[in-house]
N, CA and C atoms as a LAMMPS dump frame, in Angstrom:
ITEM: TIMESTEP
0
ITEM: NUMBER OF ATOMS
300
ITEM: BOX BOUNDS ff ff ff
-5.0000000000000000e+02 5.0000000000000000e+02
-5.0000000000000000e+02 5.0000000000000000e+02
-5.0000000000000000e+02 5.0000000000000000e+02
ITEM: ATOMS id mol type element x y z
1 1 1 N 8.411 18.856 -16.375
2 1 2 C 8.659 17.714 -15.51
3 1 3 C 9.26 18.223 -14.2
4 2 1 N 8.636 17.908 -13.078
5 2 2 C 9.191 18.308 -11.787
6 2 3 C 10.55 17.649 -11.54
7 3 1 N 11.348 18.297 -10.728
8 3 2 C 12.673 17.768 -10.419
9 3 3 C 12.662 17.047 -9.072
10 4 1 N 13.696 16.262 -8.864
11 4 2 C 13.875 15.563 -7.599
12 4 3 C 13.928 16.568 -6.457
13 5 1 N 14.649 17.66 -6.665
14 5 2 C 14.786 18.685 -5.633
15 5 3 C 13.437 19.285 -5.259
16 6 1 N 12.567 19.524 -6.251
17 6 2 C 11.239 20.069 -5.971
18 6 3 C 10.437 19.12 -5.089
19 7 1 N 10.434 17.844 -5.458
20 7 2 C 9.65 16.864 -4.709
21 7 3 C 10.2 16.721 -3.289
22 8 1 N 11.506 16.616 -3.161
23 8 2 C 12.107 16.466 -1.829
24 8 3 C 11.879 17.714 -0.97
25 9 1 N 11.894 18.888 -1.578
26 9 2 C 11.634 20.124 -0.84
27 9 3 C 10.21 20.113 -0.284
28 10 1 N 9.257 19.692 -1.106
29 10 2 C 7.866 19.617 -0.645
30 10 3 C 7.705 18.568 0.46
31 11 1 N 8.408 17.452 0.33
32 11 2 C 8.379 16.446 1.399
33 11 3 C 8.932 17.022 2.699
34 12 1 N 10.024 17.758 2.603
35 12 2 C 10.644 18.329 3.801
36 12 3 C 9.751 19.378 4.458
37 13 1 N 8.826 19.93 3.704
38 13 2 C 7.882 20.915 4.244
39 13 3 C 6.639 20.241 4.834
40 14 1 N 6.628 18.905 4.835
41 14 2 C 5.529 18.175 5.476
42 14 3 C 4.428 17.688 4.567
43 15 1 N 4.572 17.9 3.257
44 15 2 C 3.556 17.403 2.327
45 15 3 C 3.732 15.904 2.122
46 16 1 N 2.616 15.197 1.888
47 16 2 C 2.725 13.791 1.526
48 16 3 C 2.674 13.68 -0.004
49 17 1 N 2.853 12.448 -0.503
50 17 2 C 2.939 12.289 -1.963
51 17 3 C 1.636 12.651 -2.672
52 18 1 N 0.494 12.437 -2.044
53 18 2 C -0.779 12.809 -2.665
54 18 3 C -0.858 14.328 -2.839
55 19 1 N -0.453 15.056 -1.813
56 19 2 C -0.46 16.521 -1.902
57 19 3 C 0.55 17.017 -2.926
58 20 1 N 1.713 16.419 -2.929
59 20 2 C 2.76 16.811 -3.879
60 20 3 C 2.281 16.572 -5.307
61 21 1 N 1.643 15.447 -5.528
62 21 2 C 1.134 15.13 -6.859
63 21 3 C 0.147 16.192 -7.326
64 22 1 N -0.738 16.597 -6.421
65 22 2 C -1.718 17.62 -6.783
66 22 3 C -1.035 18.96 -7.065
67 23 1 N -0.09 19.321 -6.224
68 23 2 C 0.615 20.591 -6.417
69 23 3 C 1.387 20.636 -7.731
70 24 1 N 1.998 19.502 -8.106
71 24 2 C 2.844 19.473 -9.297
72 24 3 C 2.112 18.995 -10.55
73 25 1 N 0.878 18.548 -10.39
74 25 2 C 0.101 18.105 -11.544
75 25 3 C 0.58 16.793 -12.146
76 26 1 N 1.049 15.886 -11.29
77 26 2 C 1.514 14.567 -11.743
78 26 3 C 0.93 13.505 -10.829
79 27 1 N 0.928 12.246 -11.241
80 27 2 C 0.464 11.176 -10.358
81 27 3 C 1.387 11.002 -9.144
82 28 1 N 0.834 10.555 -8.028
83 28 2 C 1.609 10.368 -6.792
84 28 3 C 2.747 9.366 -6.994
85 29 1 N 2.499 8.301 -7.741
86 29 2 C 3.55 7.315 -8.001
87 29 3 C 4.712 7.909 -8.775
88 30 1 N 4.411 8.837 -9.663
89 30 2 C 5.471 9.494 -10.43
90 30 3 C 6.29 10.417 -9.522
91 31 1 N 5.624 11.103 -8.59
92 31 2 C 6.348 11.953 -7.639
93 31 3 C 7.294 11.098 -6.798
94 32 1 N 6.84 9.92 -6.403
95 32 2 C 7.673 8.999 -5.615
96 32 3 C 8.886 8.546 -6.427
97 33 1 N 8.655 8.202 -7.685
98 33 2 C 9.74 7.778 -8.563
99 33 3 C 10.759 8.897 -8.755
100 34 1 N 10.286 10.112 -8.951
101 34 2 C 11.194 11.243 -9.13
102 34 3 C 12.048 11.445 -7.879
103 35 1 N 11.409 11.359 -6.703
104 35 2 C 12.123 11.618 -5.449
105 35 3 C 13.105 10.52 -5.088
106 36 1 N 12.741 9.275 -5.362
107 36 2 C 13.527 8.146 -4.847
108 36 3 C 14.293 7.365 -5.905
109 37 1 N 13.83 7.419 -7.149
110 37 2 C 14.429 6.582 -8.184
111 37 3 C 13.927 5.153 -8.146
112 38 1 N 12.914 4.897 -7.319
113 38 2 C 12.346 3.559 -7.155
114 38 3 C 10.868 3.619 -7.529
115 39 1 N 10.416 2.689 -8.334
116 39 2 C 9.012 2.639 -8.726
117 39 3 C 8.132 2.335 -7.516
118 40 1 N 7.01 3.021 -7.424
119 40 2 C 6.104 2.853 -6.285
120 40 3 C 5.284 1.575 -6.367
121 41 1 N 5.274 0.907 -7.505
122 41 2 C 4.407 -0.262 -7.664
123 41 3 C 4.922 -1.513 -6.978
124 42 1 N 6.081 -1.427 -6.351
125 42 2 C 6.606 -2.579 -5.62
126 42 3 C 7.208 -3.646 -6.501
127 43 1 N 7.392 -3.351 -7.779
128 43 2 C 7.917 -4.338 -8.708
129 43 3 C 9.411 -4.573 -8.598
130 44 1 N 10.111 -3.647 -7.968
131 44 2 C 11.563 -3.773 -7.835
132 44 3 C 11.934 -4.293 -6.459
133 45 1 N 13.049 -4.97 -6.377
134 45 2 C 13.612 -5.327 -5.083
135 45 3 C 14.398 -4.128 -4.6
136 46 1 N 14.105 -3.697 -3.395
137 46 2 C 14.754 -2.507 -2.849
138 46 3 C 15.898 -2.937 -1.942
139 47 1 N 17.068 -2.411 -2.224
140 47 2 C 18.251 -2.745 -1.43
141 47 3 C 18.273 -1.914 -0.149
142 48 1 N 19.132 -2.297 0.771
143 48 2 C 19.282 -1.537 2.018
144 48 3 C 19.678 -0.092 1.72
145 49 1 N 20.578 0.106 0.788
146 49 2 C 21.014 1.461 0.435
147 49 3 C 19.842 2.279 -0.122
148 50 1 N 18.987 1.647 -0.933
149 50 2 C 17.837 2.361 -1.486
150 50 3 C 16.834 2.728 -0.391
151 51 1 N 16.679 1.871 0.615
152 51 2 C 15.74 2.17 1.704
153 51 3 C 16.152 3.412 2.48
154 52 1 N 17.433 3.757 2.442
155 52 2 C 17.937 4.917 3.175
156 52 3 C 17.862 6.213 2.367
157 53 1 N 17.361 6.157 1.141
158 53 2 C 17.267 7.36 0.317
159 53 3 C 16.209 8.304 0.864
160 54 1 N 16.431 9.588 0.644
161 54 2 C 15.437 10.595 1.019
162 54 3 C 14.14 10.324 0.262
163 55 1 N 13.043 10.471 0.943
164 55 2 C 11.744 10.325 0.308
165 55 3 C 11.172 8.932 0.303
166 56 1 N 11.949 7.926 0.694
167 56 2 C 11.455 6.546 0.682
168 56 3 C 10.403 6.358 1.771
169 57 1 N 9.329 5.678 1.422
170 57 2 C 8.328 5.295 2.411
171 57 3 C 8.763 3.979 3.026
172 58 1 N 8.496 3.768 4.314
173 58 2 C 8.921 2.522 4.946
174 58 3 C 8.184 1.297 4.393
175 59 1 N 6.964 1.493 3.909
176 59 2 C 6.199 0.384 3.323
177 59 3 C 4.985 0.948 2.598
178 60 1 N 4.297 0.07 1.888
179 60 2 C 3.021 0.379 1.245
180 60 3 C 3.083 1.494 0.2
181 61 1 N 4.179 1.582 -0.515
182 61 2 C 4.265 2.598 -1.563
183 61 3 C 3.334 2.272 -2.726
184 62 1 N 2.906 1.016 -2.827
185 62 2 C 2.06 0.636 -3.954
186 62 3 C 0.722 1.38 -3.944
187 63 1 N 0.29 1.844 -2.775
188 63 2 C -0.96 2.597 -2.715
189 63 3 C -0.884 3.899 -3.517
190 64 1 N 0.341 4.345 -3.823
191 64 2 C 0.495 5.558 -4.616
192 64 3 C 0.105 5.338 -6.073
193 65 1 N 0.197 4.112 -6.542
194 65 2 C -0.168 3.822 -7.932
195 65 3 C -1.483 3.069 -8.031
196 66 1 N -1.963 2.513 -6.916
197 66 2 C -3.239 1.814 -6.892
198 66 3 C -3.927 2.131 -5.571
199 67 1 N -4.502 3.332 -5.463
200 67 2 C -5.048 3.771 -4.184
201 67 3 C -6.357 3.109 -3.783
202 68 1 N -6.901 2.246 -4.601
203 68 2 C -8.199 1.652 -4.294
204 68 3 C -8.074 0.411 -3.421
205 69 1 N -7.214 0.434 -2.435
206 69 2 C -7.077 -0.701 -1.536
207 69 3 C -8.361 -0.896 -0.75
208 70 1 N -8.769 -2.132 -0.618
209 70 2 C -9.941 -2.471 0.166
210 70 3 C -9.588 -3.689 0.997
211 71 1 N -9.928 -3.644 2.251
212 71 2 C -9.696 -4.807 3.096
213 71 3 C -10.896 -5.732 2.963
214 72 1 N -10.737 -6.885 2.335
215 72 2 C -11.887 -7.762 2.148
216 72 3 C -12.432 -8.314 3.462
217 73 1 N -11.635 -8.275 4.513
218 73 2 C -12.117 -8.792 5.788
219 73 3 C -13.229 -7.919 6.367
220 74 1 N -13.379 -6.702 5.875
221 74 2 C -14.404 -5.799 6.38
222 74 3 C -15.695 -5.883 5.577
223 75 1 N -15.739 -6.73 4.572
224 75 2 C -16.93 -6.827 3.729
225 75 3 C -17.849 -7.937 4.231
226 76 1 N -19.119 -7.623 4.306
227 76 2 C -20.111 -8.592 4.77
228 76 3 C -20.178 -9.837 3.913
229 77 1 N -20.059 -9.685 2.593
230 77 2 C -20.13 -10.857 1.726
231 77 3 C -18.948 -11.788 1.956
232 78 1 N -17.805 -11.243 2.351
233 78 2 C -16.637 -12.073 2.657
234 78 3 C -16.88 -12.843 3.953
235 79 1 N -17.427 -12.165 4.957
236 79 2 C -17.738 -12.851 6.217
237 79 3 C -18.73 -13.993 5.997
238 80 1 N -19.736 -13.739 5.182
239 80 2 C -20.74 -14.778 4.902
240 80 3 C -20.097 -15.965 4.177
241 81 1 N -19.219 -15.676 3.223
242 81 2 C -18.525 -16.744 2.496
243 81 3 C -17.693 -17.582 3.466
244 82 1 N -17.008 -16.934 4.398
245 82 2 C -16.19 -17.654 5.385
246 82 3 C -17.079 -18.52 6.267
247 83 1 N -18.213 -17.97 6.72
248 83 2 C -19.148 -18.768 7.544
249 83 3 C -19.611 -20.02 6.808
250 84 1 N -19.995 -19.84 5.548
251 84 2 C -20.458 -21.014 4.771
252 84 3 C -19.352 -22.045 4.635
253 85 1 N -18.133 -21.586 4.376
254 85 2 C -17.004 -22.52 4.248
255 85 3 C -16.745 -23.237 5.564
256 86 1 N -16.791 -22.497 6.677
257 86 2 C -16.529 -23.108 7.986
258 86 3 C -17.602 -24.126 8.335
259 87 1 N -18.878 -23.807 8.103
260 87 2 C -19.954 -24.747 8.425
261 87 3 C -19.928 -25.972 7.517
262 88 1 N -19.37 -25.856 6.35
263 88 2 C -19.285 -26.996 5.441
264 88 3 C -18.023 -27.821 5.615
265 89 1 N -17.19 -27.468 6.571
266 89 2 C -15.907 -28.13 6.783
267 89 3 C -16.016 -29.106 7.949
268 90 1 N -15.937 -30.41 7.659
269 90 2 C -16.103 -31.444 8.698
270 90 3 C -15.105 -31.303 9.845
271 91 1 N -13.805 -31.116 9.595
272 91 2 C -12.882 -30.944 10.71
273 91 3 C -13.239 -29.733 11.59
274 92 1 N -13.728 -28.644 10.97
275 92 2 C -14.132 -27.48 11.752
276 92 3 C -15.349 -27.809 12.618
277 93 1 N -16.293 -28.576 12.054
278 93 2 C -17.465 -28.978 12.821
279 93 3 C -17.057 -29.835 14.011
280 94 1 N -16.15 -30.774 13.783
281 94 2 C -15.678 -31.646 14.868
282 94 3 C -14.965 -30.826 15.946
283 95 1 N -14.186 -29.837 15.541
284 95 2 C -13.484 -28.996 16.514
285 95 3 C -14.476 -28.168 17.315
286 96 1 N -15.511 -27.664 16.666
287 96 2 C -16.521 -26.869 17.363
288 96 3 C -17.26 -27.719 18.386
289 97 1 N -17.592 -28.967 18.013
290 97 2 C -18.295 -29.854 18.946
291 97 3 C -17.398 -30.263 20.104
292 98 1 N -16.114 -30.464 19.847
293 98 2 C -15.181 -30.864 20.898
294 98 3 C -14.961 -29.729 21.888
295 99 1 N -15.087 -28.496 21.433
296 99 2 C -14.856 -27.334 22.296
297 99 3 C -16.039 -26.991 23.152
298 100 1 N -17.248 -27.54 22.854
299 100 2 C -18.429 -27.177 23.65
300 100 3 C -18.65 -28.068 24.824
């Protein structure tokens, strides 16, 4: 099991959690937990004192345990769904006609 000191040393050398995980043979979320004492999944409320700990990410630590983030706004099927909803919405139609 890697130690807190090992993880923090690698962070201080410029490695990110993904690289540290690969070097130490553990998941990135586990490396974050070892370094900070805070779970990367965002399930805990983080206090001001915890935010000041070495190794803490300012935000988005959950990507360390669920890296498959996808922005649905960039998907064509989502855009099409929004268009259909907007065209089927009477108040939106009235607003579009009033603006022309």
